[in-house]
C-alpha positions in Angstrom: -50.4 108.7 24.0 -53.3 106.4 23.9 -56.5 107.8 22.6 -55.2 110.8 20.9 -53.1 109.2 18.3 -51.1 111.8 16.8 -48.3 110.7 14.5 -47.8 111.7 11.0 -47.3 108.3 9.5 -46.9 104.7 10.5 -43.4 103.2 10.7 -42.2 106.1 8.5 -41.9 108.9 11.0 -38.2 108.6 11.0 -38.2 110.3 7.6 -39.6 113.5 9.3 -36.4 114.1 11.4 -33.6 112.4 9.3 -30.6 114.6 8.4 -28.4 112.9 5.9 -24.9 111.9 7.1 -21.8 113.9 6.7 -18.6 112.1 6.0 -16.0 111.7 8.7 -15.2 115.3 9.4 -12.1 117.1 8.7 -8.8 117.3 9.8 -5.8 118.9 11.2 -2.8 120.6 10.0 0.3 118.5 10.0 0.3 115.0 8.7 2.1 112.5 10.9 4.5 110.0 9.3 3.0 107.1 7.5 -0.6 108.4 7.7 -2.2 109.3 4.4 -4.1 112.6 4.7 -7.8 113.2 4.4 -10.2 115.6 5.9 -11.3 113.1 8.6 -7.8 112.3 9.7 -7.0 114.6 12.6 -3.5 115.2 11.3 -4.3 115.5 7.6 -3.2 118.6 5.7 -1.2 117.6 2.6 -1.2 114.3 0.9 2.1 112.4 1.6 3.6 110.7 -1.4 4.2 107.2 0.0 1.6 104.7 0.9 2.4 103.0 4.2 3.9 99.5 4.0 1.9 96.6 5.4 3.9 96.8 8.6 3.2 100.4 9.1 0.8 101.4 11.9 -1.0 104.7 12.1 0.5 107.0 14.7 -2.9 108.4 15.5 -6.3 106.7 15.4 -8.7 107.7 12.6 -12.5 107.7 12.8 -15.5 108.0 10.4 -18.9 108.9 11.8 -22.0 108.5 9.6 -25.7 109.2 10.2 -26.3 106.1 12.4 -23.0 104.2 12.7 -19.3 104.9 13.5 -16.0 103.3 12.5 -12.6 103.6 14.1 -9.1 102.6 13.1 -7.2 101.7 16.2 -3.5 102.2 16.7 -2.8 98.6 15.6 -4.5 99.6 12.3 -7.4 97.2 12.7 -10.8 98.6 11.7 -13.9 98.4 14.0 -17.5 99.6 13.5 -20.7 99.9 15.5 -24.2 101.3 15.4 -27.0 100.8 13.0 -26.2 97.7 10.8 -28.9 97.9 8.2 -27.5 97.3 4.6 -24.4 95.8 6.3 -22.8 99.3 6.8 -20.9 98.1 9.9 -18.9 95.7 7.7 -19.2 92.5 9.8 -21.6 90.8 7.5 -24.5 91.1 10.0 -27.7 93.1 9.9 -28.1 93.1 13.7 -27.0 96.3 15.3 -23.7 96.0 17.1 -23.8 98.4 20.1 -20.1 97.7 20.8 -17.3 97.8 18.2 -17.0 94.8 15.9 -14.0 93.9 13.7 -14.2 94.7 10.0 -12.3 92.1 7.9 -9.6 90.3 9.9 -7.0 91.0 12.5 -4.4 90.8 9.7 -6.0 93.6 7.7 -4.3 97.0 8.1 -6.3 100.1 7.4 -5.1 103.7 7.0 -8.4 105.6 6.4 -12.1 105.2 6.7 -15.2 107.3 5.7 -18.8 106.6 7.0 -21.7 107.8 4.9 -25.5 107.5 5.3 -25.9 103.8 4.4 -22.4 102.8 3.4 -18.8 102.8 4.5 -15.5 102.9 2.7 -11.9 102.3 3.8 -8.4 102.3 2.5 -6.0 99.5 3.3 -2.2 100.0 3.7 -1.6 98.2 0.3 -3.4 101.1 -1.5 -6.7 99.2 -2.2 -10.1 100.8 -1.6 -13.0 98.8 -0.1 -16.6 99.8 0.4 -19.6 98.0 2.0 -23.3 98.7 2.7 -25.9 100.1 0.4 -25.1 100.6 -3.3 -28.5 101.8 -4.4 -27.0 105.1 -5.6 -23.7 103.8 -6.9 -21.9 104.9 -3.8 -19.9 101.7 -3.5 -18.7 102.1 -7.0 -19.6 98.6 -8.5 -23.1 99.4 -9.9 -26.5 99.7 -8.4 -27.8 97.2 -5.8 -27.0 96.3 -2.3 -23.4 95.8 -1.2 -22.6 92.2 -0.2 -19.9 92.4 2.3 -16.6 94.2 1.6 -16.2 95.0 -2.1 -13.0 96.3 -3.7 -13.4 99.4 -5.7 -11.6 98.7 -9.0 -8.2 97.1 -9.0 -6.0 100.1 -8.3 -3.5 100.0 -5.5 -2.8 103.7 -5.3 -5.6 104.9 -3.0 -4.6 107.0 -0.1 -7.7 108.6 1.4 -11.5 108.4 1.2 -14.5 110.5 2.2 -18.1 109.2 2.2 -21.0 111.5 1.6 -24.7 110.7 2.0 -25.1 108.8 -1.3 -21.8 109.3 -2.9 -18.1 108.8 -2.3 -14.9 110.6 -3.1 -11.3 109.4 -2.9 -7.8 110.6 -3.3 -5.0 108.6 -5.0 -1.3 108.9 -4.3 -0.8 110.9 -7.5 -3.1 113.6 -6.0 -5.9 112.8 -8.4 -9.5 113.1 -7.1 -12.2 110.6 -8.0 -15.9 110.7 -7.1 -18.9 108.3 -7.7 -22.5 107.8 -6.6 -25.3 110.4 -6.7 -27.4 112.8 -4.8 -30.5 114.7 -5.6 -28.8 118.1 -5.6 -25.2 117.1 -6.2 -23.1 115.9 -9.1 -19.8 114.4 -7.9 -17.5 116.7 -9.8 -18.0 117.4 -13.5 -20.6 115.7 -15.6 -23.8 113.7 -14.9 -25.5 113.6 -11.5 -24.7 109.9 -11.1 -21.6 107.8 -11.7 -21.6 104.1 -10.9 -17.8 103.9 -10.9 -15.0 106.4 -10.0 -14.9 109.4 -12.2 -12.0 111.9 -12.1 -12.4 115.5 -11.0 -10.1 117.8 -12.9 -7.0 119.0 -11.1 -4.5 118.0 -8.5 -5.8 117.8 -4.9 -4.5 117.4 -1.4 -7.7 116.9 0.7 -11.4 116.3 0.1 -14.5 116.3 2.3 -17.8 114.9 1.1 -20.8 116.3 2.9 -24.5 115.4 2.7 -25.2 117.4 -0.4 -22.0 119.2 -1.3 -18.3 118.5 -1.5 -15.2 120.7 -0.8 -11.6 119.9 -1.7 -8.2 121.7 -1.4 -6.1 121.9 -4.5 -2.3 122.0 -4.7 -1.3 125.5 -4.0 -3.8 125.9 -1.1 -6.9 127.0 -2.9 -10.3 125.8 -1.8 -13.0 124.6 -4.2 -16.6 123.4 -3.5 -19.5 122.1 -5.6 -23.0 120.7 -5.2 -26.0 122.0 -3.3 -25.8 125.7 -2.3 -29.2 126.5 -1.0 -27.7 128.1 2.1 -24.5 129.5 0.7 -22.4 126.5 1.9 -20.2 126.7 -1.3 -18.8 130.0 -0.1 -18.9 131.7 -3.5 -21.2 134.5 -2.4 -24.3 133.0 -4.2 -27.1 130.5 -3.6 -26.5 128.8 -6.9 -26.1 125.0 -7.0 -22.8 124.1 -8.8 -22.2 120.9 -10.7 -18.5 121.6 -11.1 -16.0 123.0 -8.6 -16.0 126.8 -7.9 -13.3 128.6 -5.9 -14.0 129.8 -2.4 -12.5 133.3 -2.3 -8.9 133.9 -3.5 -6.9 132.7 -0.5 -4.1 130.2 -1.1 -3.5 129.1 2.5 -6.3 126.6 3.2 -5.1 123.6 5.1 -8.3 121.7 6.0 -12.0 121.7 5.3 -15.1 120.0 6.8 -18.6 120.0 5.3 -21.7 120.1 7.4 -25.3 119.8 6.3 -25.8 123.3 4.8 -22.6 124.9 5.9 -18.8 124.5 5.7 -15.8 125.2 7.9 -12.1 125.4 7.0 -8.7 126.1 8.4 -6.3 128.7 7.0 -2.6 129.0 7.9 0.7 127.3 7.4 0.8 123.5 6.8 3.2 123.2 9.7 1.5 125.4 12.2 -1.9 126.3 13.7 -4.2 128.8 12.0 -7.5 130.6 11.9 -10.9 129.0 11.6 -13.6 130.1 9.1 -17.2 129.0 8.6 -20.0 129.9 6.1 -23.5 128.9 5.0 -26.5 128.2 7.2 -26.4 129.5 10.7 -29.8 128.4 12.0 -28.4 126.7 15.2 -25.3 128.9 15.6 -23.0 126.5 13.7 -20.9 129.3 12.3 -19.7 130.1 15.8 -19.9 133.9 15.4 -22.4 134.5 18.2 -25.3 135.0 15.9 -27.8 133.1 13.8 -27.2 135.2 10.7 -26.3 133.2 7.6 -23.1 133.9 5.7 -22.4 133.2 2.0 -18.7 133.8 2.2 -16.2 132.6 4.8 -16.3 134.4 8.2 -13.9 134.1 11.1 -14.8 132.1 14.2 -13.6 134.2 17.1 -10.1 135.6 17.1 -8.0 132.5 18.0 -5.2 131.6 15.7 -4.2 128.3 17.2 -6.8 125.9 15.6 -5.4 122.6 14.3 -8.5 120.6 13.5 -12.2 121.2 12.6 -15.0 118.7 12.5 -18.5 119.7 11.2 -21.6 117.7 12.1 -25.1 118.2 10.7 -25.6 121.5 12.5 -22.8 121.6 15.1 -19.0 122.0 14.9 -16.1 120.9 17.1 -12.5 122.1 16.8 -9.2 121.3 18.4 -6.6 123.9 19.3 -2.8 123.5 19.5 -2.9 123.3 23.3 -5.0 120.1 23.2 -8.4 121.5 24.1 -11.6 120.8 22.2 -14.3 123.3 21.6 -17.9 122.7 20.3 -20.8 125.0 19.3 -24.0 125.1 17.4 -26.9 122.6 17.6 -27.0 120.9 21.0 -30.4 119.1 21.1 -28.6 115.8 21.7 -25.8 117.1 23.9 -23.4 117.4 20.9 -21.7 120.4 22.5 -20.9 118.3 25.7 -21.6 121.1 28.1 -24.2 119.1 30.1 -27.2 120.9 28.5 -29.3 120.7 25.4 -29.1 124.5 24.8 -27.7 125.6 21.4 -24.4 127.5 21.7 -23.5 130.2 19.3 -19.8 130.5 20.3 -17.1 127.9 20.9 -17.7 126.2 24.3 -14.9 124.1 25.9 -15.4 120.3 26.1 -14.6 118.7 29.5 -11.2 117.0 29.6 -8.9 120.0 29.5 -5.8 119.8 27.4 -5.9 116.1 26.9 -7.3 115.8 23.4 -5.4 114.7 20.3 -8.2 114.2 17.8 -11.9 115.0 17.3 -14.5 113.8 14.7 -18.1 114.8 14.2 -21.1 112.9 12.7 -24.5 114.5 12.1 -25.5 114.5 15.8 -22.5 112.8 17.4 -18.9 113.7 18.2 -16.0 111.5 19.3 -12.6 112.4 20.5 -9.3 110.6 21.4 -7.2 111.6 24.4 -3.5 111.4 25.0 -4.0 108.6 27.5 -5.4 106.3 24.9 -9.1 106.6 25.7 -11.9 107.3 23.2 -14.9 109.3 24.3 -18.1 110.1 22.5 -21.1 112.4 23.1 -24.4 113.3 21.5 -27.1 111.1 19.9 -27.1 107.4 20.5 -30.4 106.3 18.9 -28.7 103.6 17.0 -25.9 102.7 19.4 -23.4 105.2 17.9 -22.0 105.9 21.3 -21.2 102.2 21.7 -23.0 102.2 25.1 -25.1 99.1 24.6 -28.3 101.0 24.3 -27.7 103.9 26.6 -30.5 105.8 25.1 -32.8 102.8 24.9 -34.0 101.5 28.2 -36.0 98.3 27.6 -36.8 97.9 31.3 -38.8 100.3 33.4 -36.8 103.2 34.9 -38.5 104.6 38.0 -38.5 108.4 38.2 -37.4 109.9 41.4 -40.1 110.7 44.0 -43.7 109.9 43.9 -47.1 111.6 44.3 -48.1 111.2 40.6 -51.8 110.9 39.8 -52.1 110.6 36.0 -49.7 110.3 33.1 -49.7 110.8 29.3 -47.0 109.9 26.9 -46.6 112.1 23.8 -44.6 111.6 20.6 -41.2 112.3 22.1 -42.3 113.8 25.4 -44.1 112.8 28.6 -46.4 114.7 30.9 -47.8 113.8 34.3 -50.2 115.3 36.8 -49.2 115.3 40.4 -51.6 114.8 43.3 -51.0 118.4 44.2 -52.8 119.3 40.9 -49.6 120.6 39.1 -48.6 119.3 35.7 -45.0 118.5 34.8 -43.5 117.6 31.4 -40.2 116.4 30.1 -38.5 115.3 26.8 -38.5 116.9 23.4 -39.6 120.6 23.2 -39.1 121.8 19.6 -42.6 123.3 19.5 -43.0 124.2 23.2 -44.9 121.0 24.1 -43.4 121.1 27.6 -45.3 124.3 28.3 -42.4 126.0 30.1 -42.3 129.0 27.8 -39.3 127.7 25.7 -39.4 126.2 22.2 -36.0 124.8 21.6 -34.4 123.2 24.7 -35.3 119.6 25.5 -35.4 118.5 29.1 -34.8 115.1 30.6 -36.0 116.4 34.0 -39.6 117.3 34.6 -40.4 121.0 34.2 -43.5 122.6 35.6 -46.3 123.8 33.3 -47.6 127.3 34.0 -50.6 129.3 32.8 -51.0 133.1 32.8 -53.5 133.3 35.7 -52.1 134.1 39.1 -55.4 133.5 40.8 -55.5 129.8 40.3 -52.1 129.2 38.8 -51.0 125.6 37.9 -54.1 123.8 39.2 -55.1 121.0 36.8 -57.2 117.9 37.0 -56.5 115.9 33.8 -54.2 116.0 30.7 -53.5 114.5 27.3 -50.1 114.6 25.5 -50.3 114.6 21.7 -47.6 114.1 19.1 -46.0 117.5 19.5 -48.4 119.3 21.8 -50.2 118.9 25.1 -53.7 119.7 26.4 -54.9 119.9 30.0 -58.1 120.8 31.8 -57.7 123.1 34.8 -59.5 122.7 38.1 -61.9 125.4 37.2 -63.0 123.5 34.0 -61.1 125.6 31.5 -59.2 123.8 28.7 -55.6 124.8 27.8 -53.3 123.5 25.0 -49.7 124.3 24.1 -47.0 123.2 21.6 -47.3 122.5 17.9 -50.2 124.1 16.1 -49.6 123.4 12.4 -53.1 122.0 11.9 -54.9 124.2 14.5 -54.9 121.4 17.0 -54.5 123.9 19.9 -58.0 125.2 19.2 -57.4 128.8 20.2 -58.9 130.1 17.0 -56.0 132.4 16.2 -54.2 130.6 13.4 -51.4 128.1 13.1 -48.6 129.4 15.3 -47.1 127.1 17.8 -47.3 128.2 21.5 -44.7 127.3 24.2 -47.1 128.3 27.0 -50.7 127.2 27.6 -53.3 129.0 25.6 -57.0 128.6 26.3 -59.3 126.6 24.0 -62.5 128.7 23.6 -64.0 130.5 26.6 -65.9 128.7 29.3 -65.4 126.4 32.2 -67.3 123.4 30.9 -64.7 120.8 29.9 -64.6 117.3 31.4 -62.2 115.3 29.2 -59.7 115.9 26.4 -57.8 113.7 23.9 -54.9 115.0 21.9 -53.7 113.4 18.7 -51.3 114.1 15.8 -53.1 117.1 14.3 -56.6 117.1 15.8 -58.1 117.2 19.3 -61.4 116.3 20.8 -63.0 117.0 24.1 -66.2 116.2 26.1 -68.0 118.9 27.9 -69.9 118.5 31.1 -73.2 118.7 29.3 -72.0 115.5 27.5 -71.6 117.2 24.2 -68.6 116.3 22.0 -66.4 118.8 20.2 -63.4 118.5 17.9 -60.9 120.8 16.2 -57.7 120.8 14.0 -56.9 118.6 11.1 -59.9 117.2 9.3 -58.4 115.7 6.1 -60.1 112.3 6.8 -63.2 113.7 8.4 -61.9 112.9 11.9 -63.6 115.9 13.4 -67.0 114.3 12.8 -68.7 117.4 11.6 -69.6 116.1 8.2 -66.9 118.0 6.3 -63.2 117.9 5.5 -62.7 121.4 6.7 -59.9 122.3 9.2 -61.3 123.9 12.3 -59.2 126.3 14.4 -61.7 126.3 17.2 -64.0 123.6 18.6 -66.9 122.4 16.4 -69.7 120.1 17.5 -69.6 116.5 16.4 -72.5 115.6 14.2 -75.4 113.6 15.7 -75.4 115.2 19.1 -75.9 112.6 21.7 -74.8 112.0 25.3 -71.1 111.2 25.3 -69.0 109.8 28.1 -65.5 109.6 26.7 -63.5 110.2 23.5 -60.2 108.8 22.1 -58.3 110.4 19.2 -56.2 108.3 16.7 -53.9 109.4 14.0 -56.7 110.1 11.5 -59.7 108.7 13.2 -61.7 109.2 16.4 -63.8 106.9 18.5 -66.1 107.9 21.4 -68.2 106.2 24.0 -71.9 107.0 24.4 -73.7 107.1 27.7 -75.6 103.8 27.1 -72.3 102.0 26.4 -72.1 102.0 22.5 -68.9 102.9 20.7 -69.0 105.2 17.7 -66.1 105.9 15.3 -65.4 108.2 12.3 -62.6 109.4 10.1 -60.1 107.4 8.1 -60.8 103.6 7.8 -58.0 102.3 5.6 -57.2 99.6 8.1 -60.6 98.9 9.5 -59.9 100.9 12.6 -63.5 102.2 12.7 -64.8 98.7 13.5 -67.6 98.8 10.8 -69.3 95.7 9.7 -68.4 96.5 6.1 -64.8 97.0 6.8 -62.0 94.5 6.3 -62.0 91.3 8.3 -60.1 93.0 11.1 -62.5 96.0 10.9 -65.2 94.8 13.2 -64.9 94.2 16.9 -64.5 90.5 17.7 -65.9 89.1 20.9 -63.2 88.0 23.3 -64.0 85.5 26.0 -67.4 85.3 27.6 -70.2 87.9 27.8 -69.9 88.2 31.5 -67.4 88.2 34.4 -65.0 85.3 34.8 -62.1 84.7 37.1 -59.0 86.7 36.7 -56.8 83.9 35.4 -55.5 84.6 31.9 -56.0 81.5 29.8 -54.3 80.6 26.5 -51.2 78.6 25.7 -49.4 81.7 24.2 -49.5 83.8 27.4 -46.9 83.1 30.1 -48.1 82.4 33.6 -48.8 85.5 35.7 -46.1 85.8 38.4 -47.2 85.8 41.9 -48.0 89.3 43.3 -45.0 90.9 44.9 -44.8 93.1 47.9 -45.9 96.1 45.9 -48.8 94.4 44.3 -51.4 95.4 46.9 -53.8 98.0 45.5 -54.4 100.7 48.1 -57.5 102.7 48.0 -55.9 105.8 46.5 -57.9 108.0 44.1 -56.1 108.4 40.7 -57.2 110.6 37.9 -57.4 109.3 34.3 -59.0 111.4 31.5 -59.9 108.2 29.7 -62.3 107.1 32.4 -65.8 108.0 31.2 -68.2 110.3 32.9 -70.3 108.6 35.5 -73.6 107.3 34.4 -75.5 109.8 36.6 -76.1 112.9 34.6 -75.8 116.3 36.2 -79.4 117.2 37.1 -78.8 120.8 36.2 -78.0 119.9 32.5 -80.6 119.4 29.8 -81.4 115.9 28.6 -80.1 115.7 25.0 -81.8 113.3 22.5 -79.9 110.3 21.3 -80.0 110.2 17.5 -80.6 107.1 15.4 -77.8 105.2 13.8 -76.5 107.2 10.8 -75.5 104.1 9.0 -72.3 102.0 8.3 -69.5 103.3 6.1 -67.4 101.3 3.7 -64.0 99.8 4.2 -61.2 102.3 3.3 -63.5 105.3 2.9 -63.5 108.3 5.1 -66.5 108.5 7.4 -67.4 112.1 8.2 -69.9 111.5 11.0 -70.1 109.2 14.1 -70.9 105.7 13.0 -71.7 102.9 15.4 -69.2 100.0 15.4 -70.2 96.6 14.2 -70.9 95.1 17.6 -73.4 96.1 20.3 -72.4 97.4 23.7 -72.1 97.7 26.4 -68.5 99.1 26.3 -66.7 100.7 29.2 -63.6 102.2 27.6 -62.3 102.8 24.1 -58.7 103.7 23.0 -57.7 104.7 19.5 -54.2 103.8 18.2 -52.6 105.0 15.0 -54.6 102.7 12.8 -56.3 100.4 15.3 -58.8 100.6 18.1 -59.2 98.6 21.3 -62.1 98.7 23.8 -63.0 97.2 27.2 -66.3 95.7 28.3 -67.6 96.7 31.8 -66.5 93.2 33.1 -63.0 93.6 31.7 -62.8 91.6 28.4 -60.8 93.3 25.7 -61.4 93.6 21.9 -59.2 95.1 19.2 -59.8 95.9 15.6 -57.9 97.6 12.8 -54.4 97.1 11.5 -52.8 95.0 14.2 -54.0 91.6 15.5 -53.1 91.7 19.1 -53.0 88.5 21.2 -54.3 90.4 24.3 -57.4 91.3 22.3 -58.2 87.6 21.6 -57.6 86.0 25.0 -60.6 84.8 27.0 -59.7 86.9 30.0 -61.9 89.4 32.0 -59.0 90.9 33.9 -58.2 94.2 32.2 -58.6 97.6 33.7 -56.4 100.1 31.8 -54.9 99.9 28.3 -53.2 101.8 25.6 -52.5 100.9 21.9 -50.2 102.0 19.1 -47.8 99.7 17.3 -47.7 98.1 20.8 -50.6 97.2 23.0 -50.2 97.4 26.8 -52.8 96.6 29.3 -53.1 96.4 33.1 -54.9 93.5 34.8 -57.0 93.8 37.9 -54.3 92.0 39.8 -52.0 94.9 39.2 -49.7 93.2 36.6 -48.9 95.0 33.3 -48.5 93.2 30.0 -47.3 94.4 26.6 -47.0 93.0 23.0 -46.1 94.2 19.5 -43.2 96.3 18.1 -40.2 96.6 20.3 -37.4 98.2 18.3 -36.7 100.8 21.1 -37.6 98.5 24.1 -41.1 100.0 24.4 -42.5 96.6 25.6 -40.6 97.0 28.9 -39.4 93.4 28.7 -35.7 94.0 28.9 -35.1 93.3 25.1 -35.5 95.1 21.8 -37.0 92.1 19.8 -40.6 92.4 18.6 -42.9 90.1 20.4 -46.1 88.6 19.2 -46.9 87.1 22.6 -47.6 89.3 25.6 -44.9 89.7 28.2 -45.1 91.0 31.7 -43.5 94.4 32.4 -41.6 94.2 35.6 -40.5 93.9 38.2 -43.4 93.7 40.6 -47.1 94.7 40.2 -49.3 97.4 41.6 -49.8 99.0 38.2 -52.8 101.4 37.8 -52.3 103.0 34.4 -50.2 102.6 31.2 -49.7 105.0 28.4 -47.7 104.6 25.1 -45.8 107.2 23.3 -44.3 106.8 19.8 -41.1 104.9 20.9 -41.6 104.8 24.6 -44.2 103.9 27.3 -44.8 104.9 30.9 -46.7 103.3 33.7 -48.2 104.6 36.9 -48.5 102.5 40.1 -51.1 102.9 42.8 -48.4 104.1 45.2 -48.0 107.2 43.1 -44.7 106.2 41.5 -44.0 106.6 37.8 -41.8 104.4 35.6 -40.9 104.7 31.9 -39.1 102.6 29.3 -38.1 102.5 25.7 -36.4 105.3 23.7 -34.8 108.1 25.6 -33.6 110.0 22.6 -35.1 113.2 23.8 -35.1 112.5 27.5 -38.7 111.4 27.5 -38.0 108.7 30.1 -37.0 111.4 32.6 -33.4 110.2 32.6 -30.5 112.5 32.0 -28.6 111.2 29.0 -24.8 111.1 29.5 -22.9 114.1 28.4 -19.8 112.1 27.5 -19.1 108.4 27.6 -15.9 106.4 27.2 -16.1 104.0 24.3 -12.9 102.0 24.8 -9.2 102.1 25.0 -7.2 102.5 21.8 
């Protein structure tokens, strides 16, 4: 994404897309012998009286799937967990993420039920004791506020039979059919009374099943009535209202409920006989088709899902549902952005869609964006999101080494927030990855694509002919061969520049009339472009003065940057902008909280520091912290093939047909941390050849190849006495190409975005391999891509949305039972 930095926040973006965890979803109709019932047990319907003896072994495996981790009780009654380990939620006493199942407790422990919440997990052992682990910041472990330290027993009772973990609270059933809840949630009280309880508190009544969702809870009483309480903003309580309830309210008047499963803002349940299959009902939010009725219309009371009467299990995720029928088939529907429906696509399904595998399934469980199922042959398969290793694939959606896209002929690339776009040498633009706002430019605004899709514009005369592009956080801009500028995707801040408001556009829309554009840089909420007369224009979000027009006013169409001047190139950061003047000086404006403007009065990191000599040196990288450069491989030769790169400045020779614009005097130097509303010269004289803006940092190249960086991050590459760099991009990571064709990266690496084959953060630069011949590099939010001189394109890092151009697996086998 380079000089268009576009993200909403630093290291906190995950908060923009987080959906709180559901507990392990609900269950089936008839309870097998010796298995205590609960909604997440595929055979749970009524609570059996006895607790299994220590020698007893569950006759069917049980799973619990949380927001970012999963747990599984095998047939030998041992408990295994995997996924995101923060707070110790995987139960093995480690904080490192186990991408394959790890044993909880010991081989001698026998478990009969497990529930996975957002940051915590709870399980019931065969001796009737209840244990929880992970975060206890909201009292969800039941031993007071704080962080759980390993496995903690909840009280001293030995009569627990089932447990269900919500986002920040927990509910459990005892053998005497009493229901107890503890913890808290912003919109939920666990049963009667205050909104937070640090120890188990009884909910009035006698109960046979319970399901704790993210913000609401549902439970079945003796006699088959269904009751729900908690958040009700979308009608998920099923009482016909949108009123939040702090004590249980009855759902209808039916007395034949056998199972229930709570999604994010909806609920599904089974009705029928405790010994036979039945009908499936859903209610609440239907934004993604999770109610399974073929529409997106919300329902505030239960409605039938199809006309089948042979459902035996239901499992609700965040916005998708899976169910199992009596003949052993599994069906899924609703939100499919991560492949949760398992039909090989990322298209939402509004009616039940069969899952591959035929009549071989004996259990199914859903987490927020993940589903797992067990088959009669003893295999466990999972499908959906794997950002934290929930699929137990060993980082299937994180590729820390470069993956080469099929084919060649690429001329320029640009990595967006969760999508990637590239220009082919035939002048067509192709995009792939996340597409919620239409940033792929294919006319859709929902379906992601792991395969490149061609961008089109409404002009048959010169259709699809482009010469440069820039991918922003959730949108994309490109200049066509005739000099017109087009943008598409998210437009919440007017960053598309079409002057028509804030509506997102899934197809290219023109930025102002005219055929005068040379370069464009797309960011988070603002965009800037250089015209052929060397004037500089910006538009979109201006909350930090990043448009450079002397105001904080949002602009829906291009406005000229103050001070005029002859500009060669521009680079947009998250809330600041830097640009290169014709004589080689760098000017910056906007937010300066981290010294990213490079002003002399900024913080110590806020002024460009000289790196190396003031003139050309040899191409050997010196410095004890930098590994030796490997010898060039067979692909390291740099053929004379013209490549396009919108970051390369305009040539020094001005178009003779354009007027000579005056170069204004230096408007002064701003203070550290204060917004600068007009272009201000950085604290070091030129000449500079390139400038790249990261989120809160900036890097620039001298004409002879030395590299300087300033702002939040102190990158090693920006301090080495080397004059070898030709292309670079900076975010939380810095990647740069040497004139030998080798590519080096350093910085944050949680998703493998350094391309070094690991996920450990690295303060020292590492080569991205194998081979050389690199011509350009571009960083996204959690991924990066590189272009070689032979026209091949490779990507690495997070593949959550298919932004690496790799098809994520529809269904994967986790292990044998």
